[in-house]
Structures are given as C-alpha cells and as structure tokens.
C-alpha positions in Angstrom: 17.0 -48.0 38.2 14.7 -48.5 41.2 12.0 -51.2 40.7 8.7 -49.8 41.7 5.2 -51.0 41.3 1.8 -49.2 41.4 1.6 -49.0 45.0 2.7 -45.1 45.0 1.1 -43.7 48.4 -2.1 -43.1 49.8 -3.3 -41.7 46.7 -3.8 -45.0 45.1 -7.5 -45.0 45.5 -9.7 -47.1 43.8 -10.9 -44.4 41.4 -7.4 -43.6 40.5 -6.5 -47.4 40.0 -9.5 -47.8 37.9 -8.3 -45.1 35.4 -4.9 -46.7 35.4 -6.4 -50.2 34.6 -8.6 -48.5 31.8 -5.3 -47.1 30.3 -3.4 -50.2 30.4 -6.3 -52.2 29.0 -6.5 -49.6 26.2 -2.7 -50.0 25.6 -2.4 -53.7 25.6 -6.0 -54.1 24.1 -7.0 -56.6 26.7 -9.0 -56.6 30.2 -7.2 -56.3 33.3 -8.5 -57.0 36.9 -9.1 -53.9 39.0 -6.5 -54.8 41.6 -3.9 -55.8 39.1 -0.3 -54.5 39.7 1.6 -53.1 37.0 5.5 -53.3 37.0 7.6 -50.2 36.6 8.7 -51.4 33.0 5.4 -51.6 32.0 4.4 -48.0 33.1 7.5 -46.6 31.7 6.3 -47.8 28.2 3.5 -45.5 28.3 4.0 -42.6 26.1 2.3 -39.0 25.4 0.7 -40.2 22.2 -0.9 -43.3 24.0 -2.1 -41.0 26.8 -3.5 -38.5 24.3 -5.3 -41.3 22.5 -6.7 -42.9 25.2 -8.0 -39.7 26.9 -9.7 -38.7 23.5 -11.0 -42.2 23.1 -12.5 -41.8 26.9 -14.0 -38.1 26.5 -15.1 -38.4 22.6 -15.3 -42.1 21.9 -12.5 -41.4 19.2 -8.8 -41.5 19.6 -8.4 -38.7 17.1 -11.5 -36.6 17.3 -12.2 -33.7 15.0 -12.4 -30.1 16.4 -16.3 -29.8 16.5 -16.9 -32.8 18.7 -17.6 -32.2 22.3 -16.6 -34.6 25.3 -19.5 -36.8 26.1 -17.9 -39.1 28.8 -15.4 -37.8 30.9 -13.0 -35.0 31.8 -9.5 -35.5 30.6 -8.0 -33.7 33.6 -9.4 -36.4 36.0 -7.9 -39.1 33.8 -4.7 -37.3 33.8 -4.3 -36.7 37.4 -5.5 -40.4 38.3 -2.8 -42.0 35.8 -0.2 -39.4 36.7 -0.5 -40.6 40.5 1.1 -44.0 39.3 3.9 -42.9 37.0 7.3 -44.0 38.1 9.4 -41.0 37.3 7.2 -38.8 39.6 9.0 -35.1 39.4 10.5 -35.7 35.7 8.6 -33.8 32.9 8.5 -35.6 29.7 11.7 -35.4 27.4 10.6 -35.8 23.8 14.3 -36.4 22.8 15.1 -39.1 25.0 11.4 -40.5 25.5 11.8 -40.6 29.3 10.1 -38.9 32.2 6.3 -38.6 32.8 4.1 -38.8 29.8 1.2 -36.9 31.6 3.5 -34.1 32.0 4.2 -33.8 28.2 3.3 -31.0 26.2 1.1 -33.1 23.9 -1.0 -34.1 26.8 -1.2 -30.4 28.4 -2.0 -28.8 25.0 -4.7 -31.7 24.7 -6.4 -30.7 27.9 -6.0 -27.0 27.4 -7.0 -26.6 23.6 -10.4 -28.3 24.8 -11.4 -25.7 27.2 -13.8 -23.3 25.6 -15.3 -20.2 27.0 -18.9 -19.8 27.4 -20.5 -17.6 25.1 -23.1 -15.1 25.9 -25.9 -17.0 24.4 -24.9 -20.2 26.5 -24.7 -18.1 29.6 -28.2 -16.7 29.0 -29.6 -20.1 28.4 -28.1 -21.4 31.7 -29.7 -18.5 33.5 -33.1 -18.8 32.0 -33.0 -22.4 32.8 -32.3 -21.8 36.6 -34.7 -18.8 36.6 -37.7 -21.0 35.0 -38.4 -23.0 38.0 -42.0 -22.8 38.8 -41.2 -22.5 42.6 -37.8 -20.9 42.9 -36.0 -22.2 45.8 -33.1 -20.3 47.9 -30.6 -22.6 46.2 -31.9 -21.8 42.8 -31.8 -18.0 43.4 -28.5 -18.4 45.0 -27.0 -20.2 41.9 -28.3 -17.5 39.4 -27.0 -14.7 41.6 -23.5 -16.4 41.8 -23.4 -17.1 38.1 -24.6 -13.6 37.2 -21.9 -12.1 39.5 -19.3 -14.5 38.1 -20.0 -13.2 34.7 -19.9 -9.5 35.7 -16.5 -9.8 37.3 -15.1 -12.2 34.9 -14.2 -15.0 37.4 -13.9 -18.5 37.5 -16.3 -20.5 39.4 -14.0 -21.9 41.9 -12.9 -18.2 42.7 -16.6 -17.3 43.1 -16.8 -20.0 45.8 -14.0 -18.2 47.7 -15.4 -14.9 47.5 -16.3 -12.8 50.6 -17.8 -9.5 50.9 -14.7 -7.9 52.5 -13.3 -8.3 49.1 -15.5 -5.6 47.9 -15.2 -2.0 48.8 -17.6 1.0 48.1 -16.7 3.8 46.0 -18.2 7.0 47.1 -17.3 9.1 44.0 -19.3 6.3 41.7 -21.8 4.8 44.1 -23.1 2.5 41.4 -19.8 0.6 41.1 -18.0 -1.7 43.3 -14.2 -2.3 43.8 
C-alpha cells in the first residue's frame, strides 16, 4: 500500500486542513496543532459513523441529534468536502462489508446530508420576502433580491440556477401573452 500523508494537492488550504484537524481532534479526543500532518494509517481509521457523529456534533451540537433540531453552527457539506480532500483512497467509494474506501463517500454520510435538506414552506418564503421588502429606504439591491427570489419561487428553481439565468432562456407565447416559456 502506498504511504501518503495529508499533503494531497493545492486543495490543502488552511480552511480544509482546519476541518480535518477538528475531525481528528474529535476522533482522538485531543487537540492537534493546525499544521499537524496525519499519516495514511491514521486517515484510513476514519469511519462513516465517526464522520456522521462529528458532522452532527459540529452542526447541531450533539453527535446524535433528533429530527426536530436545526443546524446552528456549520453546514455538513462543507465539512464533508474538506475532509474528503485528505482521504487516501481518493476514488474508491466506501464498502461497508470490507470497511474500506473513502468514508465521506458512504451512504450513511450522504444520507445524513441529504435528509437534513428541507424545502422552504410558503410561510417561510413570504416571511423572507416581507423582511426584504420592509426596508425603509429600498435600494436597488433589495429590490433585485426580492425579484430574484420571487421569480425563483414561481419557476421552481434552485438559487444557483437563478444566478445563471439569462433572458434569452425565456420566450414569448403569442397564444397566451400572460405566460412565459
């Protein structure tokens, strides 16, 4: 087996390394220096269960939160991406039988991130719009944000899709002039 430390590539930014150090500190219950280098053997000992408990602890303050709790500290997808950058078995998904592979690519970790994504309710959306529109002196930015969010809601799009939207994506329907395509 190839022996590799935590010096993967240019993606070893201080932010990513900080996440790895936090995970390893959680795992070993001791504090590591921000520049600490972990061996491949140490990284291979990371399991999906450990990653899930750590992400829950970071996001919810509890390694095993209940369903009603909301994240208060960090987003788990950022933590997953940061830790994933340092894993030795870069392209191998987690095999639960042999307990080998990349733990951040396990079903458990992916389900953890996926199950916590909650769609916005109409009441929440209206509250956000009211907050944006309640400004005493509306600026062009606040008007634009309100417009983008309203259009996003009506065409059922994700916010990242909205930022790529161009007027050429829409066409006029002469049969129904009040509709866009």
